[in-house]
All heavy atoms as TSV, in Angstrom:
chain	resi	resn	atom	element	x	y	z
A	1	MET	N	N	100.526	94.089	49.207
A	1	MET	CA	C	99.234	93.533	49.536
A	1	MET	C	C	99.243	92.042	49.233
A	1	MET	O	O	99.626	91.634	48.143
A	1	MET	CB	C	98.160	94.260	48.724
A	1	MET	CG	C	96.789	93.690	48.860
A	1	MET	SD	S	95.541	94.828	48.249
A	1	MET	CE	C	94.501	94.847	49.676
A	2	THR	N	N	98.828	91.242	50.180
A	2	THR	CA	C	98.832	89.792	49.990
A	2	THR	C	C	97.518	89.318	49.386
A	2	THR	O	O	96.495	90.012	49.450
A	2	THR	CB	C	99.042	89.061	51.330
A	2	THR	OG1	O	97.873	89.256	52.147
A	2	THR	CG2	C	100.291	89.555	52.056
A	3	THR	N	N	97.541	88.116	48.833
A	3	THR	CA	C	96.315	87.555	48.284
A	3	THR	C	C	95.289	87.321	49.388
A	3	THR	O	O	94.088	87.449	49.141
A	3	THR	CB	C	96.590	86.249	47.514
A	3	THR	OG1	O	97.285	85.332	48.353
A	3	THR	CG2	C	97.391	86.507	46.254
A	4	ASP	N	N	95.744	87.010	50.590
A	4	ASP	CA	C	94.816	86.841	51.717
A	4	ASP	C	C	94.085	88.147	52.030
A	4	ASP	O	O	92.883	88.144	52.310
A	4	ASP	CB	C	95.549	86.364	52.978
A	4	ASP	CG	C	95.978	84.910	52.893
A	4	ASP	OD1	O	95.414	84.159	52.069
A	4	ASP	OD2	O	96.873	84.522	53.661
A	5	GLU	N	N	94.797	89.255	51.970
A	5	GLU	CA	C	94.177	90.563	52.218
A	5	GLU	C	C	93.148	90.894	51.137
A	5	GLU	O	O	92.060	91.399	51.439
A	5	GLU	CB	C	95.238	91.657	52.278
A	5	GLU	CG	C	96.144	91.562	53.484
A	5	GLU	CD	C	97.326	92.514	53.411
A	5	GLU	OE1	O	97.884	92.707	52.306
A	5	GLU	OE2	O	97.686	93.058	54.466
A	6	ILE	N	N	93.482	90.605	49.897
A	6	ILE	CA	C	92.558	90.849	48.792
A	6	ILE	C	C	91.318	89.977	48.962
A	6	ILE	O	O	90.183	90.454	48.841
A	6	ILE	CB	C	93.235	90.563	47.438
A	6	ILE	CG1	C	94.427	91.495	47.218
A	6	ILE	CG2	C	92.228	90.692	46.289
A	6	ILE	CD1	C	95.350	91.060	46.104
A	7	GLN	N	N	91.532	88.725	49.271
A	7	GLN	CA	C	90.428	87.783	49.459
A	7	GLN	C	C	89.485	88.268	50.556
A	7	GLN	O	O	88.267	88.284	50.370
A	7	GLN	CB	C	90.970	86.398	49.793
A	7	GLN	CG	C	89.880	85.358	50.004
A	7	GLN	CD	C	90.441	83.970	50.237
A	7	GLN	OE1	O	91.620	83.713	50.054
A	7	GLN	NE2	N	89.585	83.060	50.639
A	8	LYS	N	N	90.018	88.689	51.673
A	8	LYS	CA	C	89.188	89.160	52.788
A	8	LYS	C	C	88.386	90.400	52.410
A	8	LYS	O	O	87.213	90.526	52.767
A	8	LYS	CB	C	90.050	89.422	54.018
A	8	LYS	CG	C	90.524	88.149	54.674
A	8	LYS	CD	C	91.437	88.414	55.833
A	8	LYS	CE	C	91.982	87.082	56.338
A	8	LYS	NZ	N	93.074	87.232	57.258
A	9	LYS	N	N	89.004	91.324	51.675
A	9	LYS	CA	C	88.301	92.536	51.247
A	9	LYS	C	C	87.105	92.190	50.364
A	9	LYS	O	O	86.020	92.745	50.534
A	9	LYS	CB	C	89.241	93.482	50.488
A	9	LYS	CG	C	90.204	94.224	51.372
A	9	LYS	CD	C	90.948	95.269	50.601
A	9	LYS	CE	C	90.093	96.516	50.629
A	9	LYS	NZ	N	90.818	97.741	50.372
A	10	ILE	N	N	87.312	91.281	49.430
A	10	ILE	CA	C	86.232	90.892	48.525
A	10	ILE	C	C	85.130	90.176	49.298
A	10	ILE	O	O	83.940	90.468	49.123
A	10	ILE	CB	C	86.761	90.020	47.366
A	10	ILE	CG1	C	87.744	90.820	46.507
A	10	ILE	CG2	C	85.606	89.488	46.518
A	10	ILE	CD1	C	88.514	89.987	45.486
A	11	GLU	N	N	85.518	89.242	50.171
A	11	GLU	CA	C	84.531	88.484	50.943
A	11	GLU	C	C	83.691	89.393	51.839
A	11	GLU	O	O	82.489	89.159	51.999
A	11	GLU	CB	C	85.217	87.407	51.781
A	11	GLU	CG	C	85.747	86.258	50.961
A	11	GLU	CD	C	86.587	85.278	51.743
A	11	GLU	OE1	O	87.082	85.616	52.840
A	11	GLU	OE2	O	86.768	84.154	51.247
A	12	LEU	N	N	84.308	90.407	52.412
A	12	LEU	CA	C	83.560	91.333	53.266
A	12	LEU	C	C	82.597	92.206	52.472
A	12	LEU	O	O	81.515	92.556	52.954
A	12	LEU	CB	C	84.525	92.225	54.062
A	12	LEU	CG	C	85.272	91.561	55.199
A	12	LEU	CD1	C	86.318	92.506	55.776
A	12	LEU	CD2	C	84.299	91.127	56.292
A	13	ALA	N	N	82.962	92.534	51.250
A	13	ALA	CA	C	82.167	93.466	50.457
A	13	ALA	C	C	81.051	92.800	49.653
A	13	ALA	O	O	80.027	93.441	49.394
A	13	ALA	CB	C	83.078	94.239	49.510
A	14	ILE	N	N	81.227	91.549	49.283
A	14	ILE	CA	C	80.234	90.881	48.429
A	14	ILE	C	C	79.547	89.782	49.234
A	14	ILE	O	O	80.189	88.822	49.670
A	14	ILE	CB	C	80.877	90.324	47.148
A	14	ILE	CG1	C	81.489	91.482	46.356
A	14	ILE	CG2	C	79.846	89.560	46.315
A	14	ILE	CD1	C	82.204	91.082	45.105
A	15	LYS	N	N	78.264	89.965	49.401
A	15	LYS	CA	C	77.440	89.080	50.226
A	15	LYS	C	C	77.556	87.619	49.798
A	15	LYS	O	O	77.496	87.308	48.610
A	15	LYS	CB	C	75.991	89.554	50.121
A	15	LYS	CG	C	74.996	88.762	50.911
A	15	LYS	CD	C	73.611	89.305	50.730
A	15	LYS	CE	C	72.931	88.527	49.636
A	15	LYS	NZ	N	71.511	88.737	49.528
A	16	ASP	N	N	77.711	86.751	50.781
A	16	ASP	CA	C	77.720	85.295	50.562
A	16	ASP	C	C	78.698	84.852	49.485
A	16	ASP	O	O	78.382	83.977	48.676
A	16	ASP	CB	C	76.309	84.794	50.208
A	16	ASP	CG	C	75.302	85.098	51.296
A	16	ASP	OD1	O	75.664	85.013	52.480
A	16	ASP	OD2	O	74.152	85.432	50.951
A	17	SER	N	N	79.874	85.460	49.449
A	17	SER	CA	C	80.834	85.115	48.400
A	17	SER	C	C	81.827	84.057	48.861
A	17	SER	O	O	82.178	83.982	50.032
A	17	SER	CB	C	81.592	86.363	47.929
A	17	SER	OG	O	82.320	86.939	48.987
A	18	ILE	N	N	82.229	83.260	47.899
A	18	ILE	CA	C	83.327	82.310	48.080
A	18	ILE	C	C	84.415	82.785	47.129
A	18	ILE	O	O	84.198	82.882	45.918
A	18	ILE	CB	C	82.895	80.873	47.747
A	18	ILE	CG1	C	81.760	80.437	48.674
A	18	ILE	CG2	C	84.085	79.927	47.853
A	18	ILE	CD1	C	81.094	79.153	48.248
A	19	VAL	N	N	85.577	83.105	47.676
A	19	VAL	CA	C	86.650	83.719	46.894
A	19	VAL	C	C	87.886	82.827	46.924
A	19	VAL	O	O	88.320	82.404	47.991
A	19	VAL	CB	C	87.008	85.115	47.467
A	19	VAL	CG1	C	88.124	85.761	46.666
A	19	VAL	CG2	C	85.768	86.009	47.501
A	20	THR	N	N	88.423	82.540	45.745
A	20	THR	CA	C	89.702	81.841	45.653
A	20	THR	C	C	90.671	82.741	44.907
A	20	THR	O	O	90.286	83.470	44.002
A	20	THR	CB	C	89.568	80.482	44.933
A	20	THR	OG1	O	88.986	80.682	43.652
A	20	THR	CG2	C	88.707	79.523	45.725
A	21	MET	N	N	91.911	82.692	45.327
A	21	MET	CA	C	92.947	83.573	44.777
A	21	MET	C	C	94.114	82.747	44.249
A	21	MET	O	O	94.416	81.682	44.784
A	21	MET	CB	C	93.487	84.500	45.869
A	21	MET	CG	C	92.463	85.403	46.526
A	21	MET	SD	S	91.806	86.698	45.474
A	21	MET	CE	C	93.279	87.544	44.933
A	22	GLN	N	N	94.779	83.293	43.216
A	22	GLN	CA	C	96.029	82.737	42.704
A	22	GLN	C	C	96.962	83.889	42.389
A	22	GLN	O	O	96.510	84.997	42.099
A	22	GLN	CB	C	95.794	81.917	41.442
A	22	GLN	CG	C	95.054	80.639	41.670
A	22	GLN	CD	C	94.959	79.824	40.389
A	22	GLN	OE1	O	95.003	80.349	39.295
A	22	GLN	NE2	N	94.837	78.515	40.546
A	23	GLY	N	N	98.256	83.625	42.429
A	23	GLY	CA	C	99.248	84.633	42.077
A	23	GLY	C	C	99.864	85.274	43.297
A	23	GLY	O	O	99.741	84.785	44.407
A	24	ASP	N	N	100.539	86.411	43.058
A	24	ASP	CA	C	101.149	87.134	44.167
A	24	ASP	C	C	100.347	88.400	44.433
A	24	ASP	O	O	99.354	88.674	43.774
A	24	ASP	CB	C	102.621	87.441	43.884
A	24	ASP	CG	C	102.813	88.335	42.667
A	24	ASP	OD1	O	102.002	89.257	42.460
A	24	ASP	OD2	O	103.798	88.131	41.939
A	25	GLY	N	N	100.783	89.187	45.378
A	25	GLY	CA	C	100.031	90.353	45.795
A	25	GLY	C	C	99.892	91.447	44.762
A	25	GLY	O	O	98.938	92.216	44.801
A	26	CYS	N	N	100.822	91.553	43.830
A	26	CYS	CA	C	100.772	92.632	42.842
A	26	CYS	C	C	99.980	92.261	41.599
A	26	CYS	O	O	99.285	93.092	41.024
A	26	CYS	CB	C	102.182	93.035	42.435
A	26	CYS	SG	S	103.104	93.826	43.745
A	27	ASN	N	N	100.121	91.038	41.164
A	27	ASN	CA	C	99.440	90.553	39.962
A	27	ASN	C	C	98.803	89.217	40.304
A	27	ASN	O	O	99.507	88.238	40.512
A	27	ASN	CB	C	100.419	90.370	38.804
A	27	ASN	CG	C	101.063	91.673	38.411
A	27	ASN	OD1	O	100.405	92.551	37.874
A	27	ASN	ND2	N	102.338	91.811	38.696
A	28	CYS	N	N	97.479	89.205	40.377
A	28	CYS	CA	C	96.827	87.973	40.785
A	28	CYS	C	C	95.489	87.806	40.077
A	28	CYS	O	O	95.017	88.701	39.378
A	28	CYS	CB	C	96.646	87.930	42.294
A	28	CYS	SG	S	95.835	89.358	42.984
A	29	SER	N	N	94.911	86.639	40.278
A	29	SER	CA	C	93.602	86.361	39.707
A	29	SER	C	C	92.693	85.822	40.795
A	29	SER	O	O	93.161	85.271	41.794
A	29	SER	CB	C	93.716	85.354	38.557
A	29	SER	OG	O	94.207	84.130	39.033
A	30	THR	N	N	91.401	86.005	40.576
A	30	THR	CA	C	90.429	85.553	41.555
A	30	THR	C	C	89.215	84.961	40.868
A	30	THR	O	O	88.858	85.367	39.765
A	30	THR	CB	C	89.991	86.710	42.488
A	30	THR	OG1	O	89.140	86.203	43.507
A	30	THR	CG2	C	89.274	87.814	41.739
A	31	VAL	N	N	88.628	83.998	41.532
A	31	VAL	CA	C	87.320	83.487	41.153
A	31	VAL	C	C	86.410	83.806	42.325
A	31	VAL	O	O	86.695	83.434	43.473
A	31	VAL	CB	C	87.342	81.962	40.884
A	31	VAL	CG1	C	85.935	81.450	40.583
A	31	VAL	CG2	C	88.298	81.627	39.757
A	32	VAL	N	N	85.342	84.544	42.038
A	32	VAL	CA	C	84.397	84.943	43.068
A	32	VAL	C	C	83.052	84.332	42.722
A	32	VAL	O	O	82.529	84.555	41.631
A	32	VAL	CB	C	84.269	86.485	43.163
A	32	VAL	CG1	C	83.329	86.874	44.294
A	32	VAL	CG2	C	85.632	87.132	43.340
A	33	VAL	N	N	82.519	83.554	43.641
A	33	VAL	CA	C	81.224	82.918	43.439
A	33	VAL	C	C	80.256	83.507	44.448
A	33	VAL	O	O	80.519	83.480	45.660
A	33	VAL	CB	C	81.313	81.383	43.617
A	33	VAL	CG1	C	79.955	80.730	43.412
A	33	VAL	CG2	C	82.353	80.793	42.677
A	34	SER	N	N	79.148	84.064	43.951
A	34	SER	CA	C	78.157	84.662	44.845
A	34	SER	C	C	76.796	84.732	44.163
A	34	SER	O	O	76.708	85.026	42.966
A	34	SER	CB	C	78.584	86.068	45.257
A	34	SER	OG	O	77.568	86.686	46.029
A	35	SER	N	N	75.762	84.515	44.939
A	35	SER	CA	C	74.399	84.675	44.418
A	35	SER	C	C	74.097	86.146	44.154
A	35	SER	O	O	73.154	86.468	43.437
A	35	SER	CB	C	73.385	84.084	45.396
A	35	SER	OG	O	73.492	84.711	46.663
A	36	ALA	N	N	74.900	87.047	44.680
A	36	ALA	CA	C	74.720	88.488	44.438
A	36	ALA	C	C	74.899	88.834	42.959
A	36	ALA	O	O	74.426	89.879	42.513
A	36	ALA	CB	C	75.707	89.288	45.282
A	37	PHE	N	N	75.542	87.967	42.184
A	37	PHE	CA	C	75.780	88.221	40.762
A	37	PHE	C	C	74.597	87.839	39.869
A	37	PHE	O	O	74.617	88.119	38.677
A	37	PHE	CB	C	77.018	87.464	40.275
A	37	PHE	CG	C	78.298	87.878	40.940
A	37	PHE	CD1	C	79.209	86.921	41.359
A	37	PHE	CD2	C	78.614	89.206	41.151
A	37	PHE	CE1	C	80.409	87.281	41.954
A	37	PHE	CE2	C	79.802	89.584	41.747
A	37	PHE	CZ	C	80.698	88.612	42.151
A	38	GLU	N	N	73.584	87.204	40.437
A	38	GLU	CA	C	72.451	86.748	39.634
A	38	GLU	C	C	71.789	87.925	38.926
A	38	GLU	O	O	71.527	88.956	39.527
A	38	GLU	CB	C	71.452	85.995	40.505
A	38	GLU	CG	C	71.983	84.650	40.943
A	38	GLU	CD	C	71.011	83.847	41.782
A	38	GLU	OE1	O	69.788	84.049	41.650
A	38	GLU	OE2	O	71.496	83.027	42.569
A	39	GLY	N	N	71.567	87.761	37.628
A	39	GLY	CA	C	70.928	88.782	36.826
A	39	GLY	C	C	71.843	89.896	36.357
A	39	GLY	O	O	71.413	90.805	35.658
A	40	MET	N	N	73.117	89.841	36.727
A	40	MET	CA	C	74.077	90.878	36.341
A	40	MET	C	C	74.877	90.439	35.117
A	40	MET	O	O	75.168	89.255	34.953
A	40	MET	CB	C	75.058	91.165	37.493
A	40	MET	CG	C	74.416	91.731	38.740
A	40	MET	SD	S	75.610	91.891	40.092
A	40	MET	CE	C	76.541	93.301	39.544
A	41	SER	N	N	75.266	91.399	34.293
A	41	SER	CA	C	76.148	91.101	33.166
A	41	SER	C	C	77.553	90.790	33.693
A	41	SER	O	O	77.882	91.126	34.845
A	41	SER	CB	C	76.218	92.296	32.217
A	41	SER	OG	O	76.924	93.370	32.832
A	42	LEU	N	N	78.374	90.176	32.855
A	42	LEU	CA	C	79.755	89.877	33.266
A	42	LEU	C	C	80.515	91.150	33.598
A	42	LEU	O	O	81.284	91.184	34.569
A	42	LEU	CB	C	80.486	89.097	32.166
A	42	LEU	CG	C	79.990	87.669	31.919
A	42	LEU	CD1	C	80.744	87.043	30.755
A	42	LEU	CD2	C	80.136	86.824	33.163
A	43	LEU	N	N	80.296	92.203	32.818
A	43	LEU	CA	C	80.971	93.477	33.075
A	43	LEU	C	C	80.549	94.062	34.416
A	43	LEU	O	O	81.388	94.530	35.192
A	43	LEU	CB	C	80.698	94.468	31.946
A	43	LEU	CG	C	81.382	95.827	32.065
A	43	LEU	CD1	C	82.891	95.676	32.117
A	43	LEU	CD2	C	80.983	96.713	30.906
A	44	ALA	N	N	79.264	94.017	34.718
A	44	ALA	CA	C	78.770	94.545	35.995
A	44	ALA	C	C	79.350	93.755	37.165
A	44	ALA	O	O	79.698	94.331	38.207
A	44	ALA	CB	C	77.254	94.523	36.033
A	45	ARG	N	N	79.480	92.463	36.998
A	45	ARG	CA	C	80.067	91.619	38.052
A	45	ARG	C	C	81.530	92.014	38.294
A	45	ARG	O	O	81.965	92.151	39.433
A	45	ARG	CB	C	80.009	90.150	37.643
A	45	ARG	CG	C	78.617	89.592	37.515
A	45	ARG	CD	C	78.664	88.189	36.969
A	45	ARG	NE	N	77.341	87.673	36.679
A	45	ARG	CZ	C	77.102	86.405	36.400
A	45	ARG	NH1	N	78.092	85.524	36.345
A	45	ARG	NH2	N	75.875	86.004	36.150
A	46	GLN	N	N	82.270	92.183	37.193
A	46	GLN	CA	C	83.679	92.554	37.330
A	46	GLN	C	C	83.820	93.918	37.991
A	46	GLN	O	O	84.694	94.114	38.844
A	46	GLN	CB	C	84.370	92.532	35.973
A	46	GLN	CG	C	84.567	91.128	35.449
A	46	GLN	CD	C	85.337	91.093	34.148
A	46	GLN	OE1	O	85.591	92.103	33.519
A	46	GLN	NE2	N	85.726	89.895	33.744
A	47	LYS	N	N	82.974	94.853	37.615
A	47	LYS	CA	C	83.019	96.182	38.227
A	47	LYS	C	C	82.724	96.108	39.714
A	47	LYS	O	O	83.332	96.823	40.514
A	47	LYS	CB	C	82.025	97.120	37.546
A	47	LYS	CG	C	82.480	97.587	36.183
A	47	LYS	CD	C	81.469	98.533	35.567
A	47	LYS	CE	C	81.952	99.059	34.234
A	47	LYS	NZ	N	81.003	100.022	33.648
A	48	MET	N	N	81.805	95.234	40.095
A	48	MET	CA	C	81.463	95.070	41.506
A	48	MET	C	C	82.672	94.569	42.300
A	48	MET	O	O	82.965	95.066	43.386
A	48	MET	CB	C	80.288	94.099	41.640
A	48	MET	CG	C	79.760	93.915	43.023
A	48	MET	SD	S	78.334	92.778	42.954
A	48	MET	CE	C	77.791	92.887	44.638
A	49	VAL	N	N	83.371	93.591	41.737
A	49	VAL	CA	C	84.558	93.051	42.413
A	49	VAL	C	C	85.674	94.106	42.431
A	49	VAL	O	O	86.308	94.326	43.467
A	49	VAL	CB	C	85.036	91.745	41.746
A	49	VAL	CG1	C	86.330	91.256	42.378
A	49	VAL	CG2	C	83.956	90.666	41.839
A	50	LEU	N	N	85.909	94.768	41.313
A	50	LEU	CA	C	86.961	95.790	41.247
A	50	LEU	C	C	86.724	96.924	42.241
A	50	LEU	O	O	87.679	97.464	42.803
A	50	LEU	CB	C	87.072	96.362	39.836
A	50	LEU	CG	C	87.909	95.566	38.852
A	50	LEU	CD1	C	87.827	96.177	37.469
A	50	LEU	CD2	C	89.351	95.459	39.306
A	51	ALA	N	N	85.475	97.263	42.468
A	51	ALA	CA	C	85.156	98.338	43.401
A	51	ALA	C	C	85.654	98.025	44.813
A	51	ALA	O	O	86.009	98.935	45.567
A	51	ALA	CB	C	83.655	98.597	43.423
A	52	THR	N	N	85.753	96.740	45.144
A	52	THR	CA	C	86.196	96.366	46.486
A	52	THR	C	C	87.686	96.626	46.704
A	52	THR	O	O	88.126	96.769	47.845
A	52	THR	CB	C	85.894	94.882	46.795
A	52	THR	OG1	O	86.690	94.043	45.962
A	52	THR	CG2	C	84.425	94.569	46.599
A	53	VAL	N	N	88.457	96.683	45.619
A	53	VAL	CA	C	89.905	96.887	45.729
A	53	VAL	C	C	90.385	98.123	44.969
A	53	VAL	O	O	91.581	98.302	44.746
A	53	VAL	CB	C	90.691	95.632	45.250
A	53	VAL	CG1	C	90.463	94.460	46.184
A	53	VAL	CG2	C	90.335	95.263	43.822
A	54	ARG	N	N	89.455	98.966	44.558
A	54	ARG	CA	C	89.792	100.154	43.757
A	54	ARG	C	C	90.869	101.012	44.423
A	54	ARG	O	O	91.817	101.443	43.774
A	54	ARG	CB	C	88.531	100.985	43.501
A	54	ARG	CG	C	88.767	102.321	42.823
A	54	ARG	CD	C	89.412	102.258	41.457
A	54	ARG	NE	N	88.663	101.413	40.547
A	54	ARG	CZ	C	89.192	100.829	39.470
A	54	ARG	NH1	N	90.456	101.026	39.148
A	54	ARG	NH2	N	88.478	100.068	38.696
A	55	GLU	N	N	90.759	101.265	45.717
A	55	GLU	CA	C	91.753	102.128	46.382
A	55	GLU	C	C	93.144	101.501	46.354
A	55	GLU	O	O	94.134	102.210	46.255
A	55	GLU	CB	C	91.330	102.456	47.810
A	55	GLU	CG	C	91.339	101.269	48.761
A	55	GLU	CD	C	90.853	101.618	50.162
A	55	GLU	OE1	O	89.896	102.386	50.284
A	55	GLU	OE2	O	91.457	101.101	51.124
A	56	ASN	N	N	93.215	100.187	46.385
A	56	ASN	CA	C	94.502	99.498	46.335
A	56	ASN	C	C	95.108	99.552	44.939
A	56	ASN	O	O	96.324	99.641	44.790
A	56	ASN	CB	C	94.354	98.053	46.798
A	56	ASN	CG	C	93.726	97.965	48.166
A	56	ASN	OD1	O	92.535	97.706	48.262
A	56	ASN	ND2	N	94.482	98.218	49.208
A	57	ILE	N	N	94.263	99.513	43.925
A	57	ILE	CA	C	94.734	99.658	42.545
A	57	ILE	C	C	95.212	101.089	42.330
A	57	ILE	O	O	96.283	101.326	41.772
A	57	ILE	CB	C	93.629	99.273	41.547
A	57	ILE	CG1	C	93.359	97.765	41.632
A	57	ILE	CG2	C	94.005	99.677	40.123
A	57	ILE	CD1	C	92.144	97.298	40.860
A	58	ASP	N	N	94.403	102.051	42.776
A	58	ASP	CA	C	94.757	103.467	42.604
A	58	ASP	C	C	96.059	103.833	43.321
A	58	ASP	O	O	96.829	104.653	42.830
A	58	ASP	CB	C	93.625	104.370	43.107
A	58	ASP	CG	C	92.387	104.303	42.219
A	58	ASP	OD1	O	92.483	103.788	41.080
A	58	ASP	OD2	O	91.322	104.755	42.673
A	59	SER	N	N	96.317	103.200	44.457
A	59	SER	CA	C	97.529	103.504	45.222
A	59	SER	C	C	98.762	102.772	44.684
A	59	SER	O	O	99.886	103.080	45.076
A	59	SER	CB	C	97.336	103.131	46.690
A	59	SER	OG	O	97.355	101.723	46.863
A	60	GLY	N	N	98.547	101.779	43.818
A	60	GLY	CA	C	99.664	101.011	43.278
A	60	GLY	C	C	99.989	99.770	44.085
A	60	GLY	O	O	100.876	99.005	43.719
A	61	GLU	N	N	99.283	99.547	45.190
A	61	GLU	CA	C	99.492	98.339	45.994
A	61	GLU	C	C	99.167	97.083	45.197
A	61	GLU	O	O	99.785	96.044	45.371
A	61	GLU	CB	C	98.554	98.343	47.215
A	61	GLU	CG	C	99.081	98.989	48.440
A	61	GLU	CD	C	98.095	98.800	49.564
A	61	GLU	OE1	O	97.043	99.459	49.551
A	61	GLU	OE2	O	98.384	97.975	50.452
A	62	LEU	N	N	98.140	97.184	44.359
A	62	LEU	CA	C	97.690	96.082	43.530
A	62	LEU	C	C	97.782	96.538	42.085
A	62	LEU	O	O	97.196	97.548	41.717
A	62	LEU	CB	C	96.243	95.716	43.899
A	62	LEU	CG	C	95.576	94.600	43.112
A	62	LEU	CD1	C	96.342	93.289	43.260
A	62	LEU	CD2	C	94.141	94.425	43.579
A	63	HIS	N	N	98.550	95.816	41.278
A	63	HIS	CA	C	98.782	96.238	39.900
A	63	HIS	C	C	97.762	95.670	38.940
A	63	HIS	O	O	97.327	96.356	38.028
A	63	HIS	CB	C	100.187	95.840	39.443
A	63	HIS	CG	C	101.258	96.536	40.220
A	63	HIS	ND1	N	102.380	97.038	39.632
A	63	HIS	CD2	C	101.379	96.821	41.536
A	63	HIS	CE1	C	103.146	97.597	40.552
A	63	HIS	NE2	N	102.553	97.467	41.719
A	64	ALA	N	N	97.400	94.398	39.111
A	64	ALA	CA	C	96.469	93.755	38.198
A	64	ALA	C	C	95.685	92.682	38.929
A	64	ALA	O	O	96.225	91.976	39.776
A	64	ALA	CB	C	97.221	93.143	37.032
A	65	LEU	N	N	94.405	92.601	38.598
A	65	LEU	CA	C	93.545	91.567	39.160
A	65	LEU	C	C	92.665	91.026	38.043
A	65	LEU	O	O	91.850	91.745	37.472
A	65	LEU	CB	C	92.670	92.134	40.287
A	65	LEU	CG	C	91.705	91.156	40.956
A	65	LEU	CD1	C	92.488	90.033	41.652
A	65	LEU	CD2	C	90.812	91.885	41.952
A	66	THR	N	N	92.864	89.760	37.721
A	66	THR	CA	C	92.024	89.091	36.742
A	66	THR	C	C	90.852	88.484	37.495
A	66	THR	O	O	91.042	87.827	38.518
A	66	THR	CB	C	92.816	87.985	36.019
A	66	THR	OG1	O	93.963	88.581	35.410
A	66	THR	CG2	C	91.968	87.289	34.976
A	67	ILE	N	N	89.641	88.730	36.987
A	67	ILE	CA	C	88.438	88.354	37.731
A	67	ILE	C	C	87.561	87.411	36.925
A	67	ILE	O	O	87.257	87.673	35.759
A	67	ILE	CB	C	87.612	89.610	38.074
A	67	ILE	CG1	C	88.429	90.566	38.925
A	67	ILE	CG2	C	86.301	89.226	38.766
A	67	ILE	CD1	C	87.827	91.951	39.024
A	68	LYS	N	N	87.135	86.341	37.581
A	68	LYS	CA	C	86.052	85.499	37.084
A	68	LYS	C	C	84.980	85.566	38.164
A	68	LYS	O	O	85.220	85.154	39.301
A	68	LYS	CB	C	86.508	84.062	36.870
A	68	LYS	CG	C	87.457	83.907	35.708
A	68	LYS	CD	C	87.805	82.463	35.466
A	68	LYS	CE	C	88.807	82.381	34.319
A	68	LYS	NZ	N	89.223	81.008	34.073
A	69	ALA	N	N	83.833	86.113	37.821
A	69	ALA	CA	C	82.730	86.265	38.770
A	69	ALA	C	C	81.573	85.399	38.304
A	69	ALA	O	O	81.065	85.580	37.197
A	69	ALA	CB	C	82.323	87.726	38.860
A	70	ARG	N	N	81.163	84.467	39.133
A	70	ARG	CA	C	80.142	83.482	38.757
A	70	ARG	C	C	79.074	83.369	39.846
A	70	ARG	O	O	79.326	83.634	41.006
A	70	ARG	CB	C	80.775	82.092	38.579
A	70	ARG	CG	C	81.939	82.044	37.606
A	70	ARG	CD	C	81.454	82.126	36.182
A	70	ARG	NE	N	82.541	81.931	35.234
A	70	ARG	CZ	C	83.101	82.896	34.537
A	70	ARG	NH1	N	82.718	84.139	34.704
A	70	ARG	NH2	N	84.060	82.637	33.683
A	71	THR	N	N	77.897	82.921	39.426
A	71	THR	CA	C	76.856	82.562	40.397
A	71	THR	C	C	77.093	81.111	40.800
A	71	THR	O	O	77.780	80.372	40.078
A	71	THR	CB	C	75.447	82.701	39.786
A	71	THR	OG1	O	75.306	81.750	38.739
A	71	THR	CG2	C	75.186	84.114	39.290
A	72	PRO	N	N	76.523	80.681	41.916
A	72	PRO	CA	C	76.692	79.264	42.308
A	72	PRO	C	C	76.204	78.294	41.229
A	72	PRO	O	O	76.823	77.260	40.996
A	72	PRO	CB	C	75.848	79.150	43.580
A	72	PRO	CG	C	75.852	80.541	44.150
A	72	PRO	CD	C	75.835	81.445	42.948
A	73	GLU	N	N	75.128	78.641	40.531
A	73	GLU	CA	C	74.587	77.780	39.489
A	73	GLU	C	C	75.548	77.625	38.318
A	73	GLU	O	O	75.576	76.600	37.654
A	73	GLU	CB	C	73.248	78.332	38.987
A	73	GLU	CG	C	72.128	78.254	40.002
A	73	GLU	CD	C	72.181	79.357	41.067
A	73	GLU	OE1	O	72.814	80.418	40.814
A	73	GLU	OE2	O	71.635	79.138	42.148
A	74	GLU	N	N	76.345	78.653	38.048
A	74	GLU	CA	C	77.310	78.602	36.944
A	74	GLU	C	C	78.519	77.735	37.285
A	74	GLU	O	O	79.299	77.396	36.389
A	74	GLU	CB	C	77.758	80.005	36.574
A	74	GLU	CG	C	76.658	80.836	35.967
A	74	GLU	CD	C	77.009	82.295	35.813
A	74	GLU	OE1	O	77.826	82.825	36.604
A	74	GLU	OE2	O	76.460	82.931	34.901
A	75	MET	N	N	78.677	77.370	38.531
A	75	MET	CA	C	79.828	76.566	38.952
A	75	MET	C	C	79.517	75.070	38.944
A	75	MET	O	O	80.375	74.268	39.167
A	75	MET	CB	C	80.294	76.997	40.339
A	75	MET	CG	C	80.830	78.404	40.384
A	75	MET	SD	S	82.155	78.739	39.209
A	75	MET	CE	C	83.465	77.744	39.889
A	76	VAL	N	N	78.257	74.722	38.670
A	76	VAL	CA	C	77.858	73.305	38.695
A	76	VAL	C	C	78.341	72.590	37.469
A	76	VAL	O	O	78.435	73.059	36.406
A	76	VAL	CB	C	76.315	73.187	38.828
A	76	VAL	CG1	C	75.891	71.736	38.747
A	76	VAL	CG2	C	75.861	73.809	40.113
């Protein structure tokens, strides 16, 4: 699984998200910025992002994904 594929999956699943990726397809990190995270705890945000790639993690296509999930206001 490529980082581009992961990025597209997250962008499609999380409304108005801006996703940046680093690393390779098996072990990578992402920063996801979306207003959809407003009012959510950090854990809830991470779970939301993980849910978008859960089947890929379960299948072994994706081994690890480090997530930073922020609102647009937190990026200023």
